[in-house]
N, CA, C and O atoms as a DFTB+ gen file, in Angstrom:
472 C
 N C O
     1  1     -38.162      42.813    -133.901
     2  2     -37.375      41.613    -133.747
     3  2     -36.418      41.802    -132.575
     4  3     -35.890      42.893    -132.360
     5  1     -36.205      40.740    -131.830
     6  2     -35.313      40.808    -130.681
     7  2     -33.878      41.072    -131.150
     8  3     -33.460      40.590    -132.203
     9  1     -33.155      41.821    -130.375
    10  2     -31.757      42.108    -130.676
    11  2     -30.902      41.655    -129.511
    12  3     -31.195      41.975    -128.359
    13  1     -29.851      40.916    -129.802
    14  2     -28.930      40.436    -128.773
    15  2     -28.046      41.600    -128.377
    16  3     -27.470      42.257    -129.244
    17  1     -27.922      41.872    -127.077
    18  2     -27.138      43.020    -126.635
    19  2     -25.778      42.627    -126.052
    20  3     -24.933      43.484    -125.793
    21  1     -25.581      41.330    -125.852
    22  2     -24.288      40.884    -125.322
    23  2     -23.830      39.673    -126.111
    24  3     -24.646      38.996    -126.737
    25  1     -22.532      39.391    -126.090
    26  2     -22.060      38.200    -126.815
    27  2     -22.532      36.922    -126.111
    28  3     -22.817      36.928    -124.913
    29  1     -22.607      35.851    -126.863
    30  2     -22.964      34.560    -126.288
    31  2     -21.824      34.073    -125.417
    32  3     -20.653      34.243    -125.756
    33  1     -22.173      33.463    -124.286
    34  2     -21.139      32.944    -123.388
    35  2     -20.677      31.556    -123.811
    36  3     -19.568      31.138    -123.477
    37  1     -21.543      30.826    -124.560
    38  2     -21.174      29.498    -125.041
    39  2     -22.172      29.077    -126.121
    40  3     -23.110      29.811    -126.432
    41  1     -21.960      27.895    -126.682
    42  2     -22.822      27.395    -127.756
    43  2     -24.249      27.160    -127.273
    44  3     -25.201      27.408    -128.012
    45  1     -24.403      26.685    -126.044
    46  2     -25.738      26.444    -125.492
    47  2     -26.505      27.752    -125.341
    48  3     -27.711      27.800    -125.584
    49  1     -25.818      28.798    -124.945
    50  2     -26.426      30.124    -124.830
    51  2     -27.000      30.561    -126.181
    52  3     -28.106      31.099    -126.243
    53  1     -26.246      30.328    -127.262
    54  2     -26.716      30.683    -128.607
    55  2     -27.932      29.856    -129.001
    56  3     -28.897      30.388    -129.549
    57  1     -27.889      28.554    -128.722
    58  2     -29.012      27.681    -129.075
    59  2     -30.263      28.059    -128.300
    60  3     -31.356      28.098    -128.865
    61  1     -30.112      28.338    -127.007
    62  2     -31.273      28.710    -126.195
    63  2     -31.849      30.055    -126.613
    64  3     -33.041      30.301    -126.432
    65  1     -31.017      30.923    -127.167
    66  2     -31.519      32.198    -127.674
    67  2     -32.489      31.973    -128.838
    68  3     -33.458      32.713    -129.002
    69  1     -32.218      30.954    -129.633
    70  2     -33.071      30.660    -130.787
    71  2     -34.363      29.969    -130.370
    72  3     -35.426      30.272    -130.911
    73  1     -34.287      29.051    -129.421
    74  2     -35.453      28.231    -129.087
    75  2     -36.061      28.593    -127.725
    76  3     -37.050      27.989    -127.311
    77  1     -35.484      29.562    -127.039
    78  2     -35.940      29.914    -125.708
    79  2     -37.370      30.445    -125.685
    80  3     -37.887      30.944    -126.685
    81  1     -37.979      30.325    -124.535
    82  2     -39.350      30.778    -124.358
    83  2     -40.304      29.595    -124.306
    84  3     -39.939      28.460    -124.608
    85  1     -41.519      29.890    -123.918
    86  2     -42.501      28.837    -123.701
    87  2     -43.025      28.206    -124.988
    88  3     -43.365      27.023    -124.989
    89  1     -43.099      28.957    -126.075
    90  2     -43.853      28.506    -127.240
    91  2     -43.020      27.980    -128.392
    92  3     -43.526      27.180    -129.179
    93  1     -41.782      28.384    -128.527
    94  2     -41.004      28.030    -129.724
    95  2     -40.822      26.529    -129.886
    96  3     -40.995      26.005    -130.986
    97  1     -40.478      25.832    -128.816
    98  2     -40.296      24.379    -128.924
    99  2     -41.614      23.709    -129.298
   100  3     -41.620      22.729    -130.043
   101  1     -42.728      24.227    -128.790
   102  2     -44.037      23.659    -129.125
   103  2     -44.401      23.927    -130.579
   104  3     -45.036      23.095    -131.225
   105  1     -44.005      25.074    -131.089
   106  2     -44.221      25.384    -132.510
   107  2     -43.410      24.407    -133.359
   108  3     -43.919      23.863    -134.340
   109  1     -42.166      24.187    -132.987
   110  2     -41.318      23.252    -133.734
   111  2     -41.899      21.848    -133.689
   112  3     -41.899      21.147    -134.701
   113  1     -42.389      21.432    -132.536
   114  2     -43.018      20.114    -132.408
   115  2     -44.230      20.021    -133.337
   116  3     -44.418      19.009    -134.011
   117  1     -45.053      21.075    -133.374
   118  2     -46.243      21.069    -134.227
   119  2     -45.864      21.002    -135.707
   120  3     -46.587      20.405    -136.504
   121  1     -44.752      21.604    -136.072
   122  2     -44.317      21.590    -137.469
   123  2     -43.547      20.319    -137.831
   124  3     -43.258      20.085    -139.004
   125  1     -43.215      19.501    -136.837
   126  2     -42.442      18.286    -137.120
   127  2     -43.222      17.292    -137.964
   128  3     -42.627      16.435    -138.617
   129  1     -44.545      17.394    -137.960
   130  2     -45.374      16.480    -138.751
   131  2     -45.588      16.978    -140.172
   132  3     -46.152      16.267    -141.004
   133  1     -45.139      18.199    -140.453
   134  2     -45.274      18.734    -141.803
   135  2     -45.782      20.165    -141.802
   136  3     -45.964      20.778    -140.749
   137  1     -46.003      20.673    -142.973
   138  2     -46.452      22.049    -143.181
   139  2     -47.797      22.283    -142.489
   140  3     -48.689      21.435    -142.528
   141  1     -47.922      23.451    -141.856
   142  2     -49.143      23.803    -141.144
   143  2     -49.539      25.239    -141.478
   144  3     -48.688      26.093    -141.728
   145  1     -50.835      25.481    -141.478
   146  2     -51.348      26.846    -141.593
   147  2     -51.440      27.442    -140.192
   148  3     -51.366      26.720    -139.197
   149  1     -51.600      28.754    -140.120
   150  2     -51.625      29.464    -138.843
   151  2     -52.706      28.900    -137.920
   152  3     -52.443      28.621    -136.751
   153  1     -53.902      28.736    -138.439
   154  2     -55.003      28.223    -137.629
   155  2     -54.734      26.831    -137.099
   156  3     -55.126      26.500    -135.980
   157  1     -54.066      26.014    -137.898
   158  2     -53.700      24.663    -137.452
   159  2     -52.721      24.743    -136.276
   160  3     -52.860      24.020    -135.289
   161  1     -51.729      25.633    -136.398
   162  2     -50.757      25.788    -135.316
   163  2     -51.448      26.262    -134.043
   164  3     -51.145      25.775    -132.954
   165  1     -52.367      27.201    -134.173
   166  2     -53.093      27.709    -133.006
   167  2     -53.854      26.586    -132.308
   168  3     -53.896      26.531    -131.079
   169  1     -54.451      25.696    -133.089
   170  2     -55.190      24.559    -132.502
   171  2     -54.254      23.533    -131.877
   172  3     -54.598      22.916    -130.868
   173  1     -53.084      23.346    -132.461
   174  2     -52.128      22.352    -131.962
   175  2     -51.385      22.803    -130.702
   176  3     -50.782      21.988    -130.004
   177  1     -51.435      24.108    -130.419
   178  2     -50.699      24.656    -129.280
   179  2     -51.689      25.347    -128.342
   180  3     -51.834      26.568    -128.385
   181  1     -52.364      24.579    -127.505
   182  2     -53.361      25.163    -126.603
   183  2     -52.741      26.201    -125.672
   184  3     -51.656      26.000    -125.127
   185  1     -53.442      27.301    -125.505
   186  2     -53.001      28.342    -124.585
   187  2     -52.217      29.472    -125.217
   188  3     -52.088      30.535    -124.610
   189  1     -51.690      29.281    -126.411
   190  2     -50.925      30.360    -127.045
   191  2     -51.902      31.399    -127.590
   192  3     -52.916      31.055    -128.197
   193  1     -51.587      32.663    -127.367
   194  2     -52.411      33.726    -127.921
   195  2     -52.008      33.972    -129.367
   196  3     -50.899      33.632    -129.780
   197  1     -52.908      34.559    -130.123
   198  2     -52.610      34.867    -131.526
   199  2     -51.405      35.798    -131.624
   200  3     -50.530      35.604    -132.468
   201  1     -51.365      36.804    -130.762
   202  2     -50.264      37.768    -130.770
   203  2     -48.922      37.074    -130.504
   204  3     -47.938      37.334    -131.196
   205  1     -48.890      36.198    -129.506
   206  2     -47.645      35.511    -129.156
   207  2     -47.228      34.539    -130.252
   208  3     -46.042      34.423    -130.562
   209  1     -48.203      33.836    -130.842
   210  2     -47.882      32.909    -131.923
   211  2     -47.281      33.659    -133.101
   212  3     -46.288      33.213    -133.675
   213  1     -47.859      34.773    -133.464
   214  2     -47.324      35.593    -134.558
   215  2     -45.897      36.030    -134.245
   216  3     -45.012      35.923    -135.095
   217  1     -45.669      36.525    -133.022
   218  2     -44.337      36.999    -132.627
   219  2     -43.310      35.869    -132.683
   220  3     -42.215      36.048    -133.216
   221  1     -43.663      34.712    -132.136
   222  2     -42.729      33.596    -132.103
   223  2     -42.442      33.067    -133.508
   224  3     -41.305      32.715    -133.820
   225  1     -43.474      33.011    -134.358
   226  2     -43.273      32.582    -135.744
   227  2     -42.335      33.540    -136.473
   228  3     -41.467      33.105    -137.230
   229  1     -42.508      34.835    -136.250
   230  2     -41.629      35.829    -136.887
   231  2     -40.177      35.651    -136.445
   232  3     -39.257      35.724    -137.259
   233  1     -39.982      35.415    -135.139
   234  2     -38.619      35.231    -134.638
   235  2     -37.989      33.962    -135.205
   236  3     -36.819      33.964    -135.587
   237  1     -38.765      32.878    -135.260
   238  2     -38.239      31.633    -135.821
   239  2     -37.930      31.784    -137.305
   240  3     -36.955      31.219    -137.800
   241  1     -38.755      32.540    -138.011
   242  2     -38.489      32.795    -139.431
   243  2     -37.219      33.641    -139.575
   244  3     -36.371      33.353    -140.419
   245  1     -37.094      34.668    -138.763
   246  2     -35.913      35.537    -138.790
   247  2     -34.636      34.743    -138.524
   248  3     -33.595      35.015    -139.120
   249  1     -34.723      33.756    -137.619
   250  2     -33.555      32.939    -137.271
   251  2     -33.300      31.806    -138.265
   252  3     -32.347      31.044    -138.101
   253  1     -34.139      31.687    -139.291
   254  2     -33.924      30.677    -140.325
   255  2     -34.365      29.279    -139.915
   256  3     -33.907      28.292    -140.490
   257  1     -35.254      29.185    -138.923
   258  2     -35.708      27.897    -138.417
   259  2     -36.967      27.427    -139.138
   260  3     -37.156      26.230    -139.357
   261  1     -37.816      28.365    -139.501
   262  2     -39.035      28.022    -140.243
   263  2     -39.107      28.840    -141.524
   264  3     -38.478      29.891    -141.655
   265  1     -39.885      28.331    -142.454
   266  2     -40.141      29.010    -143.729
   267  2     -41.614      29.402    -143.764
   268  3     -42.488      28.604    -143.425
   269  1     -41.876      30.627    -144.174
   270  2     -43.245      31.135    -144.303
   271  2     -43.537      31.308    -145.789
   272  3     -42.877      32.087    -146.477
   273  1     -44.534      30.575    -146.272
   274  2     -44.918      30.638    -147.685
   275  2     -46.267      31.325    -147.793
   276  3     -47.253      30.876    -147.208
   277  1     -46.302      32.422    -148.548
   278  2     -47.538      33.171    -148.752
   279  2     -48.011      32.916    -150.178
   280  3     -47.266      33.120    -151.136
   281  1     -49.255      32.468    -150.307
   282  2     -49.843      32.201    -151.615
   283  2     -50.732      33.373    -152.007
   284  3     -51.588      33.804    -151.234
   285  1     -50.520      33.882    -153.215
   286  2     -51.289      35.024    -153.709
   287  2     -52.641      34.531    -154.219
   288  3     -52.813      34.244    -155.404
   289  1     -53.574      34.443    -153.309
   290  2     -54.927      34.022    -153.670
   291  2     -55.902      34.697    -152.722
   292  3     -55.497      35.288    -151.721
   293  1     -57.163      34.611    -153.033
   294  2     -58.200      35.183    -152.180
   295  2     -59.073      34.055    -151.673
   296  3     -59.626      33.312    -152.484
   297  1     -59.224      33.894    -150.363
   298  2     -58.508      34.623    -149.308
   299  2     -57.043      34.205    -149.251
   300  3     -56.676      33.134    -149.733
   301  1     -56.203      35.062    -148.655
   302  2     -54.774      34.762    -148.589
   303  2     -54.524      33.447    -147.849
   304  3     -55.245      33.103    -146.912
   305  1     -53.511      32.731    -148.276
   306  2     -53.136      31.467    -147.652
   307  2     -51.662      31.552    -147.258
   308  3     -50.811      31.901    -148.076
   309  1     -51.372      31.231    -146.003
   310  2     -50.005      31.255    -145.497
   311  2     -49.725      29.900    -144.856
   312  3     -50.523      29.401    -144.062
   313  1     -48.594      29.316    -145.207
   314  2     -48.192      28.036    -144.640
   315  2     -46.805      28.163    -144.022
   316  3     -45.957      28.919    -144.497
   317  1     -46.599      27.407    -142.956
   318  2     -45.322      27.389    -142.245
   319  2     -44.743      25.983    -142.305
   320  3     -45.466      24.994    -142.189
   321  1     -43.433      25.910    -142.487
   322  2     -42.750      24.621    -142.506
   323  2     -41.353      24.803    -141.924
   324  3     -40.859      25.924    -141.803
   325  1     -40.731      23.697    -141.570
   326  2     -39.373      23.728    -141.046
   327  2     -38.366      23.854    -142.181
   328  3     -38.529      23.236    -143.233
   329  1     -37.341      24.641    -141.972
   330  2     -36.197      24.670    -142.884
   331  2     -35.294      23.496    -142.508
   332  3     -35.572      22.794    -141.536
   333  1     -34.233      23.276    -143.254
   334  2     -33.270      22.234    -142.888
   335  2     -32.697      22.499    -141.502
   336  3     -32.490      21.573    -140.718
   337  1     -32.444      23.765    -141.210
   338  2     -31.930      24.134    -139.887
   339  2     -32.970      23.814    -138.812
   340  3     -32.614      23.373    -137.719
   341  1     -34.244      24.031    -139.114
   342  2     -35.319      23.709    -138.185
   343  2     -35.449      22.218    -137.946
   344  3     -35.697      21.782    -136.822
   345  1     -35.281      21.435    -139.005
   346  2     -35.326      19.972    -138.871
   347  2     -34.206      19.502    -137.949
   348  3     -34.423      18.643    -137.094
   349  1     -33.009      20.060    -138.120
   350  2     -31.887      19.645    -137.269
   351  2     -32.098      20.107    -135.825
   352  3     -31.711      19.405    -134.891
   353  1     -32.700      21.267    -135.638
   354  2     -33.012      21.730    -134.287
   355  2     -34.047      20.817    -133.638
   356  3     -33.931      20.489    -132.457
   357  1     -35.053      20.407    -134.397
   358  2     -36.062      19.480    -133.867
   359  2     -35.421      18.156    -133.457
   360  3     -35.808      17.563    -132.450
   361  1     -34.455      17.697    -134.225
   362  2     -33.761      16.455    -133.866
   363  2     -33.040      16.617    -132.533
   364  3     -33.029      15.698    -131.714
   365  1     -32.443      17.777    -132.318
   366  2     -31.768      18.038    -131.044
   367  2     -32.780      18.111    -129.902
   368  3     -32.502      17.646    -128.797
   369  1     -33.938      18.686    -130.161
   370  2     -34.969      18.799    -129.128
   371  2     -35.615      17.457    -128.812
   372  3     -36.184      17.289    -127.734
   373  1     -35.539      16.507    -129.724
   374  2     -36.118      15.179    -129.483
   375  2     -35.481      14.529    -128.258
   376  3     -36.166      13.852    -127.492
   377  1     -34.191      14.726    -128.068
   378  2     -33.507      14.190    -126.897
   379  2     -34.043      14.829    -125.622
   380  3     -34.237      14.145    -124.617
   381  1     -34.279      16.121    -125.658
   382  2     -34.857      16.812    -124.510
   383  2     -36.270      16.298    -124.234
   384  3     -36.652      16.114    -123.078
   385  1     -37.040      16.069    -125.289
   386  2     -38.384      15.519    -125.136
   387  2     -38.358      14.130    -124.520
   388  3     -39.200      13.807    -123.682
   389  1     -37.404      13.311    -124.926
   390  2     -37.266      11.969    -124.357
   391  2     -36.937      12.054    -122.864
   392  3     -37.454      11.276    -122.062
   393  1     -36.084      12.992    -122.505
   394  2     -35.758      13.191    -121.094
   395  2     -37.018      13.603    -120.329
   396  3     -37.266      13.109    -119.229
   397  1     -37.809      14.502    -120.906
   398  2     -39.050      14.925    -120.262
   399  2     -40.023      13.769    -120.076
   400  3     -40.670      13.653    -119.036
   401  1     -40.122      12.920    -121.085
   402  2     -41.007      11.755    -121.017
   403  2     -40.559      10.816    -119.890
   404  3     -41.389      10.329    -119.122
   405  1     -39.270      10.566    -119.792
   406  2     -38.727       9.674    -118.767
   407  2     -38.891      10.240    -117.356
   408  3     -38.978       9.484    -116.388
   409  1     -38.931      11.549    -117.240
   410  2     -38.975      12.197    -115.929
   411  2     -40.299      12.903    -115.644
   412  3     -40.393      13.675    -114.690
   413  1     -41.317      12.647    -116.458
   414  2     -42.595      13.347    -116.337
   415  2     -43.211      13.208    -114.946
   416  3     -43.674      14.198    -114.378
   417  1     -43.225      12.004    -114.394
   418  2     -43.844      11.811    -113.074
   419  2     -43.153      12.657    -112.011
   420  3     -43.815      13.286    -111.186
   421  1     -41.844      12.670    -112.031
   422  2     -41.100      13.468    -111.058
   423  2     -41.353      14.967    -111.271
   424  3     -41.593      15.704    -110.315
   425  1     -41.299      15.399    -112.509
   426  2     -41.517      16.817    -112.819
   427  2     -42.896      17.257    -112.341
   428  3     -43.034      18.309    -111.717
   429  1     -43.910      16.456    -112.634
   430  2     -45.277      16.790    -112.216
   431  2     -45.404      16.791    -110.703
   432  3     -46.102      17.637    -110.145
   433  1     -44.743      15.859    -110.031
   434  2     -44.814      15.777    -108.572
   435  2     -44.214      17.017    -107.908
   436  3     -44.790      17.556    -106.963
   437  1     -43.066      17.468    -108.397
   438  2     -42.403      18.607    -107.743
   439  2     -43.005      19.947    -108.141
   440  3     -42.883      20.923    -107.399
   441  1     -43.654      20.009    -109.298
   442  2     -44.245      21.280    -109.730
   443  2     -45.731      21.380    -109.373
   444  3     -46.303      22.470    -109.361
   445  1     -46.346      20.227    -109.083
   446  2     -47.770      20.236    -108.779
   447  2     -48.649      20.357    -110.008
   448  3     -49.845      20.630    -109.901
   449  1     -48.058      20.156    -111.172
   450  2     -48.794      20.240    -112.438
   451  2     -49.248      18.840    -112.823
   452  3     -48.500      17.874    -112.672
   453  1     -50.477      18.734    -113.321
   454  2     -50.986      17.448    -113.778
   455  2     -50.255      16.997    -115.031
   456  3     -49.869      17.819    -115.863
   457  1     -50.066      15.696    -115.162
   458  2     -49.446      15.134    -116.358
   459  2     -50.371      15.326    -117.547
   460  3     -51.592      15.300    -117.387
   461  1     -49.810      15.520    -118.747
   462  2     -50.655      15.668    -119.937
   463  2     -51.434      14.385    -120.224
   464  3     -50.978      13.282    -119.925
   465  1     -52.598      14.553    -120.801
   466  2     -53.424      13.414    -121.176
   467  2     -53.158      13.105    -122.637
   468  3     -53.225      14.001    -123.479
   469  1     -52.859      11.857    -122.950
   470  2     -52.568      11.485    -124.349
   471  2     -53.684      10.657    -124.891
   472  3     -53.638      10.240    -126.049
C-alpha cells in the first residue's frame, strides 16, 4: 500500500492523493451504476491491466472509497461497490466530468487525441 511521506499542503492535495492516477476515477465512474464484479470492471475500463486494476482497487478499498465483498462459494465471488465516502467523491468528480465534456473538443485538439465514441 502506498505510504504518504510528506504532509498534505492543502485539501486538494489530500483529495488528489486518494483519486490520483489514470485509473481510479474510471473505476469510480464504473461503480457509479452499482455493484460490479472484477471482470465487469475490467470490461468497463478498456486498457487497464489486471495487475493495475487490482492495485487501484486495493488502494481505493484501503482509503475507504470502495467496499469489497467476498462470498464464500465455489467458485469464489467478489463484488465491489462504493462506500458512502465513495458516493460523495463521485459526486465531486461529476463536476470535473462536466468540465471535461464541455471542453472535450479543445482538449482533443491540443493533445491530438481522438474524442471518445459514444
